[in-house]
C-alpha atoms as an extended CHARMM CRD file, in Angstrom:
* protein
*
       248  EXT
         1         1  MET       CA            -57.1310000000        2.7190000000      -10.8820000000  PROA      1               0.0000000000
         2         2  ARG       CA            -55.3020000000        4.8360000000      -13.4600000000  PROA      2               0.0000000000
         3         3  ARG       CA            -57.4730000000        5.1820000000      -16.5110000000  PROA      3               0.0000000000
         4         4  LEU       CA            -56.1920000000        4.0030000000      -19.8790000000  PROA      4               0.0000000000
         5         5  TYR       CA            -56.3220000000        7.4290000000      -21.5150000000  PROA      5               0.0000000000
         6         6  GLN       CA            -54.2360000000        8.8070000000      -18.6180000000  PROA      6               0.0000000000
         7         7  GLN       CA            -51.5710000000        6.1610000000      -19.1960000000  PROA      7               0.0000000000
         8         8  VAL       CA            -51.4110000000        7.0630000000      -22.8950000000  PROA      8               0.0000000000
         9         9  ALA       CA            -51.3750000000       10.8050000000      -22.1370000000  PROA      9               0.0000000000
        10        10  ASP       CA            -48.5060000000       10.2870000000      -19.6680000000  PROA      10              0.0000000000
        11        11  ALA       CA            -46.5270000000        8.3450000000      -22.2660000000  PROA      11              0.0000000000
        12        12  ILE       CA            -46.9680000000       11.0300000000      -24.9360000000  PROA      12              0.0000000000
        13        13  ARG       CA            -46.1970000000       13.7720000000      -22.3970000000  PROA      13              0.0000000000
        14        14  THR       CA            -42.9170000000       12.0200000000      -21.5240000000  PROA      14              0.0000000000
        15        15  ARG       CA            -41.9450000000       11.9690000000      -25.2040000000  PROA      15              0.0000000000
        16        16  ILE       CA            -42.8080000000       15.6570000000      -25.5170000000  PROA      16              0.0000000000
        17        17  ARG       CA            -40.7040000000       16.5760000000      -22.4760000000  PROA      17              0.0000000000
        18        18  SER       CA            -37.7640000000       14.5340000000      -23.7620000000  PROA      18              0.0000000000
        19        19  GLY       CA            -37.8610000000       16.4230000000      -27.0530000000  PROA      19              0.0000000000
        20        20  GLU       CA            -38.7600000000       13.3540000000      -29.1220000000  PROA      20              0.0000000000
        21        21  PHE       CA            -41.9370000000       15.2140000000      -30.0580000000  PROA      21              0.0000000000
        22        22  ALA       CA            -40.5510000000       18.7120000000      -30.5530000000  PROA      22              0.0000000000
        23        23  VAL       CA            -42.5210000000       21.9170000000      -30.0940000000  PROA      23              0.0000000000
        24        24  GLY       CA            -44.1370000000       22.9030000000      -33.3740000000  PROA      24              0.0000000000
        25        25  THR       CA            -44.3250000000       19.3860000000      -34.7660000000  PROA      25              0.0000000000
        26        26  ARG       CA            -47.5400000000       17.5930000000      -35.6670000000  PROA      26              0.0000000000
        27        27  LEU       CA            -48.2910000000       14.3640000000      -33.8240000000  PROA      27              0.0000000000
        28        28  ALA       CA            -48.8080000000       11.1990000000      -35.8130000000  PROA      28              0.0000000000
        29        29  ALA       CA            -52.2700000000       10.4470000000      -37.1490000000  PROA      29              0.0000000000
        30        30  GLU       CA            -54.7600000000        9.1940000000      -34.6010000000  PROA      30              0.0000000000
        31        31  ARG       CA            -54.9930000000        5.7360000000      -36.1410000000  PROA      31              0.0000000000
        32        32  LEU       CA            -51.1910000000        5.3640000000      -35.9930000000  PROA      32              0.0000000000
        33        33  LEU       CA            -51.0660000000        6.4000000000      -32.3390000000  PROA      33              0.0000000000
        34        34  ALA       CA            -53.8930000000        3.9600000000      -31.5880000000  PROA      34              0.0000000000
        35        35  ALA       CA            -51.9370000000        1.1530000000      -33.2500000000  PROA      35              0.0000000000
        36        36  GLU       CA            -48.6920000000        2.1250000000      -31.5030000000  PROA      36              0.0000000000
        37        37  TYR       CA            -50.2440000000        2.1710000000      -28.0480000000  PROA      37              0.0000000000
        38        38  GLN       CA            -52.6410000000       -0.6930000000      -28.8230000000  PROA      38              0.0000000000
        39        39  VAL       CA            -55.7300000000        1.2000000000      -27.7010000000  PROA      39              0.0000000000
        40        40  SER       CA            -58.9230000000        2.3970000000      -29.3590000000  PROA      40              0.0000000000
        41        41  ARG       CA            -59.1590000000        5.6880000000      -31.2190000000  PROA      41              0.0000000000
        42        42  PRO       CA            -61.5800000000        7.1060000000      -28.6060000000  PROA      42              0.0000000000
        43        43  THR       CA            -58.8910000000        6.4460000000      -25.9680000000  PROA      43              0.0000000000
        44        44  ILE       CA            -56.3400000000        8.3530000000      -28.0840000000  PROA      44              0.0000000000
        45        45  ARG       CA            -58.9150000000       11.1250000000      -28.4770000000  PROA      45              0.0000000000
        46        46  GLU       CA            -59.2880000000       11.3530000000      -24.6920000000  PROA      46              0.0000000000
        47        47  ALA       CA            -55.5150000000       11.3860000000      -24.2020000000  PROA      47              0.0000000000
        48        48  ILE       CA            -55.1320000000       14.2360000000      -26.6960000000  PROA      48              0.0000000000
        49        49  ILE       CA            -57.8620000000       16.2640000000      -24.9830000000  PROA      49              0.0000000000
        50        50  ALA       CA            -56.1360000000       15.7060000000      -21.6330000000  PROA      50              0.0000000000
        51        51  LEU       CA            -52.8320000000       16.9110000000      -23.0780000000  PROA      51              0.0000000000
        52        52  GLU       CA            -54.5210000000       19.9310000000      -24.6180000000  PROA      52              0.0000000000
        53        53  ILE       CA            -56.1340000000       20.8840000000      -21.3110000000  PROA      53              0.0000000000
        54        54  ALA       CA            -52.6990000000       20.5110000000      -19.6630000000  PROA      54              0.0000000000
        55        55  GLY       CA            -51.1600000000       22.8680000000      -22.2280000000  PROA      55              0.0000000000
        56        56  PHE       CA            -48.8900000000       20.4250000000      -24.0890000000  PROA      56              0.0000000000
        57        57  VAL       CA            -50.6770000000       20.2560000000      -27.4380000000  PROA      57              0.0000000000
        58        58  GLU       CA            -53.1450000000       22.2180000000      -29.5150000000  PROA      58              0.0000000000
        59        59  VAL       CA            -55.8210000000       20.6720000000      -31.7060000000  PROA      59              0.0000000000
        60        60  ARG       CA            -56.1420000000       22.6660000000      -34.9200000000  PROA      60              0.0000000000
        61        61  VAL       CA            -59.3520000000       21.9000000000      -36.7520000000  PROA      61              0.0000000000
        62        62  GLY       CA            -58.6760000000       20.6210000000      -40.2470000000  PROA      62              0.0000000000
        63        63  SER       CA            -54.9430000000       20.3420000000      -39.6140000000  PROA      63              0.0000000000
        64        64  GLY       CA            -54.1070000000       18.0470000000      -36.7170000000  PROA      64              0.0000000000
        65        65  VAL       CA            -52.5440000000       17.9970000000      -33.2540000000  PROA      65              0.0000000000
        66        66  TYR       CA            -49.4430000000       20.1080000000      -32.6720000000  PROA      66              0.0000000000
        67        67  VAL       CA            -47.0150000000       20.2060000000      -29.7600000000  PROA      67              0.0000000000
        68        68  VAL       CA            -47.0250000000       23.7190000000      -28.2700000000  PROA      68              0.0000000000
        69        69  SER       CA            -45.0730000000       23.2850000000      -25.0160000000  PROA      69              0.0000000000
        70        70  ARG       CA            -42.5840000000       20.9180000000      -23.3910000000  PROA      70              0.0000000000
        71        71  THR       CA            -43.7100000000       21.8360000000      -19.8880000000  PROA      71              0.0000000000
        72        72  GLY       CA            -47.4640000000       22.4300000000      -20.1460000000  PROA      72              0.0000000000
        73        73  ASP       CA            -49.1990000000       24.4630000000      -17.4760000000  PROA      73              0.0000000000
        74        74  GLY       CA            -48.5450000000       22.1750000000      -14.5150000000  PROA      74              0.0000000000
        75        75  THR       CA            -51.7090000000       20.1060000000      -14.8830000000  PROA      75              0.0000000000
        76        76  THR       CA            -51.0250000000       16.3910000000      -15.2970000000  PROA      76              0.0000000000
        77        77  PRO       CA            -53.3850000000       13.9350000000      -17.0030000000  PROA      77              0.0000000000
        78        78  THR       CA            -53.7330000000       12.0300000000      -13.7330000000  PROA      78              0.0000000000
        79        79  GLU       CA            -55.3900000000       15.0970000000      -12.1950000000  PROA      79              0.0000000000
        80        80  LEU       CA            -58.1820000000       15.0370000000      -14.7510000000  PROA      80              0.0000000000
        81        81  ASP       CA            -61.4650000000       13.1930000000      -14.4070000000  PROA      81              0.0000000000
        82        82  ILE       CA            -63.0720000000       10.2770000000      -16.1460000000  PROA      82              0.0000000000
        83        83  GLY       CA            -62.7860000000       10.2580000000      -19.9310000000  PROA      83              0.0000000000
        84        84  PRO       CA            -65.7690000000       11.4590000000      -22.0090000000  PROA      84              0.0000000000
        85        85  PHE       CA            -66.1810000000        8.2320000000      -23.9640000000  PROA      85              0.0000000000
        86        86  GLU       CA            -65.6630000000        6.1580000000      -20.8340000000  PROA      86              0.0000000000
        87        87  LEU       CA            -68.5270000000        8.0430000000      -19.2130000000  PROA      87              0.0000000000
        88        88  LEU       CA            -70.7810000000        7.7120000000      -22.2570000000  PROA      88              0.0000000000
        89        89  GLU       CA            -70.1100000000        3.9790000000      -22.4180000000  PROA      89              0.0000000000
        90        90  ALA       CA            -71.1980000000        3.6670000000      -18.7860000000  PROA      90              0.0000000000
        91        91  ARG       CA            -74.2540000000        5.8410000000      -19.3790000000  PROA      91              0.0000000000
        92        92  ARG       CA            -75.3130000000        3.7640000000      -22.3720000000  PROA      92              0.0000000000
        93        93  LEU       CA            -75.1320000000        0.5610000000      -20.3530000000  PROA      93              0.0000000000
        94        94  ILE       CA            -76.7360000000        1.8790000000      -17.1570000000  PROA      94              0.0000000000
        95        95  GLU       CA            -79.3810000000        4.2070000000      -18.5690000000  PROA      95              0.0000000000
        96        96  SER       CA            -80.5770000000        1.5810000000      -21.0580000000  PROA      96              0.0000000000
        97        97  ASP       CA            -81.4210000000       -0.7460000000      -18.1670000000  PROA      97              0.0000000000
        98        98  VAL       CA            -82.8820000000        2.1500000000      -16.1900000000  PROA      98              0.0000000000
        99        99  ALA       CA            -85.1970000000        2.9810000000      -19.0960000000  PROA      99              0.0000000000
       100       100  ALA       CA            -86.3610000000       -0.6470000000      -19.2940000000  PROA      100             0.0000000000
       101       101  ILE       CA            -87.2280000000       -0.7480000000      -15.5770000000  PROA      101             0.0000000000
       102       102  SER       CA            -88.8380000000        2.6770000000      -15.7280000000  PROA      102             0.0000000000
       103       103  ALA       CA            -91.1420000000        1.5260000000      -18.5320000000  PROA      103             0.0000000000
       104       104  ASP       CA            -92.7400000000       -0.8910000000      -16.0620000000  PROA      104             0.0000000000
       105       105  ARG       CA            -92.9550000000        1.5000000000      -13.1120000000  PROA      105             0.0000000000
       106       106  ILE       CA            -93.1410000000        5.1230000000      -14.2570000000  PROA      106             0.0000000000
       107       107  ASP       CA            -96.3410000000        6.9300000000      -13.2090000000  PROA      107             0.0000000000
       108       108  ASP       CA            -98.5750000000        9.2520000000      -15.2150000000  PROA      108             0.0000000000
       109       109  LEU       CA            -97.3200000000       12.4010000000      -13.4970000000  PROA      109             0.0000000000
       110       110  GLN       CA            -93.7410000000       11.5310000000      -14.4570000000  PROA      110             0.0000000000
       111       111  LEU       CA            -94.7920000000       10.8420000000      -18.0550000000  PROA      111             0.0000000000
       112       112  THR       CA            -96.4650000000       14.2500000000      -18.1650000000  PROA      112             0.0000000000
       113       113  ARG       CA            -93.2820000000       15.8110000000      -16.8180000000  PROA      113             0.0000000000
       114       114  LEU       CA            -91.2980000000       14.1100000000      -19.6000000000  PROA      114             0.0000000000
       115       115  GLU       CA            -93.6920000000       15.5490000000      -22.1920000000  PROA      115             0.0000000000
       116       116  ASN       CA            -93.1830000000       19.0240000000      -20.7440000000  PROA      116             0.0000000000
       117       117  LEU       CA            -89.4280000000       18.5840000000      -20.6180000000  PROA      117             0.0000000000
       118       118  LEU       CA            -89.3740000000       17.4960000000      -24.2440000000  PROA      118             0.0000000000
       119       119  ARG       CA            -91.1090000000       20.7360000000      -25.2030000000  PROA      119             0.0000000000
       120       120  GLU       CA            -88.6510000000       22.6960000000      -23.0490000000  PROA      120             0.0000000000
       121       121  MET       CA            -85.7930000000       20.9100000000      -24.7900000000  PROA      121             0.0000000000
       122       122  GLU       CA            -87.1610000000       22.0180000000      -28.1490000000  PROA      122             0.0000000000
       123       123  ASP       CA            -87.4170000000       25.6060000000      -26.8590000000  PROA      123             0.0000000000
       124       124  GLU       CA            -83.8480000000       25.5010000000      -25.5160000000  PROA      124             0.0000000000
       125       125  ASN       CA            -82.5880000000       24.2460000000      -28.8590000000  PROA      125             0.0000000000
       126       126  LYS       CA            -84.3870000000       26.9960000000      -30.7420000000  PROA      126             0.0000000000
       127       127  ALA       CA            -82.9760000000       29.6070000000      -28.3750000000  PROA      127             0.0000000000
       128       128  GLY       CA            -79.4690000000       28.1700000000      -28.7230000000  PROA      128             0.0000000000
       129       129  ALA       CA            -79.2630000000       27.5650000000      -24.9740000000  PROA      129             0.0000000000
       130       130  VAL       CA            -76.1290000000       25.8190000000      -23.7410000000  PROA      130             0.0000000000
       131       131  GLY       CA            -77.2990000000       24.8040000000      -20.2750000000  PROA      131             0.0000000000
       132       132  GLU       CA            -79.1860000000       21.7360000000      -21.5080000000  PROA      132             0.0000000000
       133       133  ARG       CA            -81.1550000000       21.7070000000      -18.2650000000  PROA      133             0.0000000000
       134       134  ALA       CA            -84.2010000000       20.0690000000      -19.8180000000  PROA      134             0.0000000000
       135       135  ASP       CA            -82.0380000000       17.2920000000      -21.2710000000  PROA      135             0.0000000000
       136       136  ARG       CA            -80.5830000000       16.5170000000      -17.8490000000  PROA      136             0.0000000000
       137       137  ASP       CA            -83.9920000000       16.6240000000      -16.1300000000  PROA      137             0.0000000000
       138       138  PHE       CA            -85.4490000000       14.3430000000      -18.8200000000  PROA      138             0.0000000000
       139       139  HSD       CA            -82.9190000000       11.6160000000      -18.0520000000  PROA      139             0.0000000000
       140       140  LEU       CA            -83.2210000000       12.0670000000      -14.2940000000  PROA      140             0.0000000000
       141       141  THR       CA            -87.0170000000       11.8310000000      -14.4740000000  PROA      141             0.0000000000
       142       142  ILE       CA            -86.6910000000        8.5020000000      -16.2810000000  PROA      142             0.0000000000
       143       143  ALA       CA            -84.4600000000        7.3100000000      -13.4520000000  PROA      143             0.0000000000
       144       144  GLU       CA            -87.0170000000        8.5030000000      -10.9120000000  PROA      144             0.0000000000
       145       145  GLY       CA            -89.5950000000        6.4550000000      -12.8110000000  PROA      145             0.0000000000
       146       146  THR       CA            -87.8490000000        3.2640000000      -11.6560000000  PROA      146             0.0000000000
       147       147  GLN       CA            -88.9710000000        4.0820000000       -8.0800000000  PROA      147             0.0000000000
       148       148  ASN       CA            -85.4740000000        2.9690000000       -7.0450000000  PROA      148             0.0000000000
       149       149  SER       CA            -83.4110000000        5.5300000000       -5.1320000000  PROA      149             0.0000000000
       150       150  ALA       CA            -80.1140000000        3.7600000000       -5.8600000000  PROA      150             0.0000000000
       151       151  MET       CA            -80.7340000000        4.0410000000       -9.5900000000  PROA      151             0.0000000000
       152       152  VAL       CA            -81.7010000000        7.6990000000       -9.2450000000  PROA      152             0.0000000000
       153       153  SER       CA            -78.4820000000        8.3430000000       -7.3150000000  PROA      153             0.0000000000
       154       154  THR       CA            -76.3880000000        6.5170000000       -9.9220000000  PROA      154             0.0000000000
       155       155  VAL       CA            -77.8070000000        8.4160000000      -12.8980000000  PROA      155             0.0000000000
       156       156  SER       CA            -77.5800000000       11.6890000000      -10.9890000000  PROA      156             0.0000000000
       157       157  HSD       CA            -73.9030000000       11.0250000000      -10.2470000000  PROA      157             0.0000000000
       158       158  LEU       CA            -73.1640000000       10.2840000000      -13.9050000000  PROA      158             0.0000000000
       159       159  TRP       CA            -74.6960000000       13.6260000000      -14.8580000000  PROA      159             0.0000000000
       160       160  GLU       CA            -72.7380000000       15.4390000000      -12.1520000000  PROA      160             0.0000000000
       161       161  ILE       CA            -69.5500000000       14.0500000000      -13.6850000000  PROA      161             0.0000000000
       162       162  ARG       CA            -70.7230000000       15.1820000000      -17.1130000000  PROA      162             0.0000000000
       163       163  GLU       CA            -71.2080000000       18.7340000000      -15.8670000000  PROA      163             0.0000000000
       164       164  THR       CA            -68.0730000000       19.1320000000      -13.7240000000  PROA      164             0.0000000000
       165       165  SER       CA            -65.2820000000       17.1160000000      -15.3640000000  PROA      165             0.0000000000
       166       166  PRO       CA            -62.6930000000       19.2860000000      -17.1910000000  PROA      166             0.0000000000
       167       167  MET       CA            -62.5180000000       16.6160000000      -19.9000000000  PROA      167             0.0000000000
       168       168  LEU       CA            -66.2740000000       16.5810000000      -20.4260000000  PROA      168             0.0000000000
       169       169  ILE       CA            -66.5670000000       20.3640000000      -20.3240000000  PROA      169             0.0000000000
       170       170  ASN       CA            -63.8560000000       20.6800000000      -22.9790000000  PROA      170             0.0000000000
       171       171  MET       CA            -65.5470000000       18.1970000000      -25.2960000000  PROA      171             0.0000000000
       172       172  LEU       CA            -69.0670000000       19.5830000000      -24.7850000000  PROA      172             0.0000000000
       173       173  ASP       CA            -67.8420000000       23.1160000000      -25.4840000000  PROA      173             0.0000000000
       174       174  ARG       CA            -66.4760000000       21.8580000000      -28.8010000000  PROA      174             0.0000000000
       175       175  ALA       CA            -69.7110000000       20.0850000000      -29.5920000000  PROA      175             0.0000000000
       176       176  ARG       CA            -71.7700000000       23.2010000000      -28.8610000000  PROA      176             0.0000000000
       177       177  SER       CA            -69.4550000000       25.3360000000      -30.9980000000  PROA      177             0.0000000000
       178       178  HSD       CA            -70.3480000000       23.0200000000      -33.8780000000  PROA      178             0.0000000000
       179       179  GLY       CA            -74.0760000000       23.4130000000      -33.1970000000  PROA      179             0.0000000000
       180       180  VAL       CA            -74.6220000000       20.0520000000      -31.4920000000  PROA      180             0.0000000000
       181       181  GLN       CA            -77.7510000000       20.1120000000      -29.3150000000  PROA      181             0.0000000000
       182       182  PRO       CA            -79.9200000000       17.5610000000      -27.4900000000  PROA      182             0.0000000000
       183       183  MET       CA            -81.5030000000       15.1380000000      -29.9840000000  PROA      183             0.0000000000
       184       184  ILE       CA            -85.2370000000       15.8440000000      -29.8950000000  PROA      184             0.0000000000
       185       185  GLU       CA            -86.2980000000       12.9300000000      -32.0960000000  PROA      185             0.0000000000
       186       186  ASP       CA            -84.3220000000       10.4430000000      -29.9910000000  PROA      186             0.0000000000
       187       187  HSD       CA            -85.8930000000       11.7130000000      -26.7920000000  PROA      187             0.0000000000
       188       188  GLY       CA            -89.3210000000       11.5260000000      -28.3960000000  PROA      188             0.0000000000
       189       189  THR       CA            -88.7190000000        7.8610000000      -29.2660000000  PROA      189             0.0000000000
       190       190  ILE       CA            -87.6910000000        7.1300000000      -25.6790000000  PROA      190             0.0000000000
       191       191  LEU       CA            -90.8090000000        8.8740000000      -24.3610000000  PROA      191             0.0000000000
       192       192  LYS       CA            -93.0790000000        6.9190000000      -26.7260000000  PROA      192             0.0000000000
       193       193  ALA       CA            -91.6250000000        3.6100000000      -25.5110000000  PROA      193             0.0000000000
       194       194  LEU       CA            -92.1910000000        4.6380000000      -21.8940000000  PROA      194             0.0000000000
       195       195  GLN       CA            -95.7650000000        5.7060000000      -22.6550000000  PROA      195             0.0000000000
       196       196  ASP       CA            -96.3410000000        2.3140000000      -24.2980000000  PROA      196             0.0000000000
       197       197  ARG       CA            -94.9500000000        0.6020000000      -21.1880000000  PROA      197             0.0000000000
       198       198  ASP       CA            -92.5480000000       -1.3040000000      -23.4330000000  PROA      198             0.0000000000
       199       199  PRO       CA            -89.3080000000       -2.1320000000      -21.5490000000  PROA      199             0.0000000000
       200       200  LYS       CA            -87.5070000000       -3.5880000000      -24.5740000000  PROA      200             0.0000000000
       201       201  ALA       CA            -88.3080000000       -0.6170000000      -26.7980000000  PROA      201             0.0000000000
       202       202  ALA       CA            -87.3540000000        1.8380000000      -24.0400000000  PROA      202             0.0000000000
       203       203  SER       CA            -84.0110000000        0.1350000000      -23.5090000000  PROA      203             0.0000000000
       204       204  GLU       CA            -83.2610000000        0.0360000000      -27.2360000000  PROA      204             0.0000000000
       205       205  ALA       CA            -84.2890000000        3.6720000000      -27.7040000000  PROA      205             0.0000000000
       206       206  MET       CA            -81.9650000000        4.8150000000      -24.8960000000  PROA      206             0.0000000000
       207       207  HSD       CA            -79.1120000000        2.6050000000      -26.1150000000  PROA      207             0.0000000000
       208       208  ASN       CA            -79.4460000000        3.9170000000      -29.6670000000  PROA      208             0.0000000000
       209       209  HSD       CA            -79.6970000000        7.5110000000      -28.4780000000  PROA      209             0.0000000000
       210       210  LEU       CA            -76.5000000000        7.3880000000      -26.4260000000  PROA      210             0.0000000000
       211       211  GLY       CA            -74.7880000000        5.5120000000      -29.2420000000  PROA      211             0.0000000000
       212       212  ARG       CA            -75.5730000000        8.4160000000      -31.5550000000  PROA      212             0.0000000000
       213       213  VAL       CA            -74.2460000000       10.8490000000      -28.9470000000  PROA      213             0.0000000000
       214       214  ILE       CA            -70.9600000000        8.9230000000      -28.9390000000  PROA      214             0.0000000000
       215       215  GLU       CA            -70.7720000000        8.9670000000      -32.7320000000  PROA      215             0.0000000000
       216       216  SER       CA            -71.5610000000       12.6830000000      -32.7920000000  PROA      216             0.0000000000
       217       217  LEU       CA            -68.7680000000       13.5130000000      -30.3490000000  PROA      217             0.0000000000
       218       218  LEU       CA            -66.3370000000       11.2580000000      -32.2050000000  PROA      218             0.0000000000
       219       219  SER       CA            -67.0890000000       13.1770000000      -35.3820000000  PROA      219             0.0000000000
       220       220  ILE       CA            -66.8320000000       16.6070000000      -33.7530000000  PROA      220             0.0000000000
       221       221  THR       CA            -63.4830000000       15.8490000000      -32.1000000000  PROA      221             0.0000000000
       222       222  GLU       CA            -61.9570000000       14.2180000000      -35.1800000000  PROA      222             0.0000000000
       223       223  THR       CA            -58.3200000000       15.3210000000      -35.3820000000  PROA      223             0.0000000000
       224       224  ASP       CA            -57.4130000000       13.5940000000      -38.6310000000  PROA      224             0.0000000000
       225       225  ALA       CA            -59.4970000000       15.8180000000      -40.9050000000  PROA      225             0.0000000000
       226       226  VAL       CA            -56.6840000000       16.3670000000      -43.3890000000  PROA      226             0.0000000000
       227       227  GLU       CA            -55.9180000000       12.6700000000      -43.6920000000  PROA      227             0.0000000000
       228       228  ARG       CA            -59.5950000000       11.8340000000      -43.9920000000  PROA      228             0.0000000000
       229       229  ALA       CA            -60.1290000000       14.4420000000      -46.7050000000  PROA      229             0.0000000000
       230       230  LYS       CA            -57.0860000000       13.1320000000      -48.5740000000  PROA      230             0.0000000000
       231       231  ASN       CA            -58.4280000000        9.5700000000      -48.4570000000  PROA      231             0.0000000000
       232       232  GLU       CA            -61.8740000000       10.6950000000      -49.5970000000  PROA      232             0.0000000000
       233       233  THR       CA            -60.3540000000       12.6410000000      -52.4950000000  PROA      233             0.0000000000
       234       234  GLU       CA            -58.2700000000        9.6700000000      -53.5360000000  PROA      234             0.0000000000
       235       235  ALA       CA            -61.3270000000        7.3830000000      -53.3970000000  PROA      235             0.0000000000
       236       236  LEU       CA            -63.3040000000        9.8510000000      -55.5220000000  PROA      236             0.0000000000
       237       237  ARG       CA            -60.4480000000       10.0470000000      -58.0410000000  PROA      237             0.0000000000
       238       238  ARG       CA            -60.4080000000        6.2620000000      -58.3750000000  PROA      238             0.0000000000
       239       239  ARG       CA            -64.1690000000        6.1650000000      -58.9250000000  PROA      239             0.0000000000
       240       240  LEU       CA            -63.9870000000        8.8530000000      -61.5900000000  PROA      240             0.0000000000
       241       241  GLN       CA            -61.1370000000        7.1050000000      -63.3730000000  PROA      241             0.0000000000
       242       242  GLY       CA            -63.1180000000        3.9040000000      -63.6760000000  PROA      242             0.0000000000
       243       243  PRO       CA            -61.6360000000        0.4220000000      -64.1950000000  PROA      243             0.0000000000
       244       244  GLY       CA            -58.4750000000       -0.0390000000      -66.1820000000  PROA      244             0.0000000000
       245       245  ARG       CA            -57.3550000000        3.5910000000      -66.0540000000  PROA      245             0.0000000000
       246       246  ASN       CA            -54.1630000000        4.8230000000      -64.4330000000  PROA      246             0.0000000000
       247       247  THR       CA            -53.4880000000        8.0090000000      -62.5460000000  PROA      247             0.0000000000
       248       248  PRO       CA            -51.7090000000       10.4650000000      -64.8710000000  PROA      248             0.0000000000
């Protein structure tokens, strides 16, 4: 199955190669592309990242997305892996259920391991480590707590994709460059729910955590910074003017 972001990336690539989107020009705002292709903004974000990896466009922070080549580097979007937001959506669904099951079955040794991993995560954050090993092991230990090998294999596979996909690597590198690190408080909330043997709380804590990860990556990879700043400035101007006053 060809993924939706790949279809959008192929369509934009065709327009770049035809010259409709000339080298040096700025692509339309993300929201306009999303409306044109009738997809979500995260899907447009994934398509842009795929095109950047393939050498067709360049994302310039605070400015936008610019066409830099009509031919790219030979990599096509169909050769790239699963999209970052597609993966996170799957993780949020699957790992939330895994956490709920684990809350009923996890043993004391595994809970102790989670406590140790949480401390390691804090140490990695303080040291500015980029490997995020403790974060990965934390999630895998929760899966192991289900005592279900199929669930362990599923979560392990999702993390393998996260660590090997060109799309994911590109996005995570950007996140790290902006100082994004594993969320200690979120992981602490998940651990507390597991210690309380509360499946509902564990599921909600995992769901909320991965939801915040999605929002964080959406913010970091925002390509419409100029448009957003313009809108915020205009909104501030209107508030300062007050009712009944016109722009000079």
